[in-house]
N, C-alpha and C positions, 0 to 999 in steps of 0.2 A: 176822104174820097172812098176809102175801103168800105165804110158802112153804106154809102150810097150805092156802090157797085154791088154789094151783097143784096141790098133791097131790090135793085134792078134785076139781078139774077133770080131772086126769089119770085118775082112777078111772073117770070117765064115758066117756073115750076112751082106753082102755088101750094101744092100738097106735099112737096118734097122737103126732106130734112137734110141740111148740109152735112155731108160725110167728111169732106175735106176741101181745103181751098189753098191757093198759092198765088203768088205774084211771080210771073214768068215772062220771058221774052219768047214770042212765037211769031214767025213770019214777019220779022222786022218790027214788031210792035210790042209794047209792054202791056200785058193783060192780067186781069184777075181771072183765075180759073176756079170755078165752083163745081163740085161734084155733089149731086143730090141723090138720095135714096127715096124712092116713091113707094109708099105702101101698096102692096098688091101688084107691083111691077118688078120684074127681075132686071138685074143690071143697074146702071146708073144713068142719070141725065146730067150732061156736062154743059155748063153755060160759061162762055168766055165774054168778059166785059173789058173794053178798051180802058186802060188805066188813065189815059189822058182826057178822053172825051166823055166817058161814061156810057158809051153806046154798046149795045150787045153786038158782038161780031160773029158769034157762032153758038148754035145750040145743037147738041148731038145726043143720041142715045147709044150707050155702049152695052152690049150684052155681057153676061158674066165672062164668056170666053174672050171677047175683045178687051174687056177690062183687065183680065189677067195678063193678056199679051202686052197691053200698054204698060202695066206695072213692071213687067220683066224688062221691057225696052228702056224705060226710064231708069231702072236700077242699073242696067248695063251702061247707059250714058253717064250716069253719076259716077260709077266705078272707074270708067275710062278717063274722065275729066279731072279726077282728083288724085 
């Protein structure tokens, strides 16, 4: 399913290169989250694909500032839960 989810996400950002990906729980569902770097575009495009259905559930663009804030937030959450 992961390779299918990646192909689905890639279709939403055809010129992007996967920067990172993870399987995570978000809003009560299990999703594959893919972050893409797009040549000539700052920040990242994030595509979330439902791990059970294979449907795209969210596509967002994060500016470099937003991306930095998200990374700090995730680091904090990881630190406090372990």
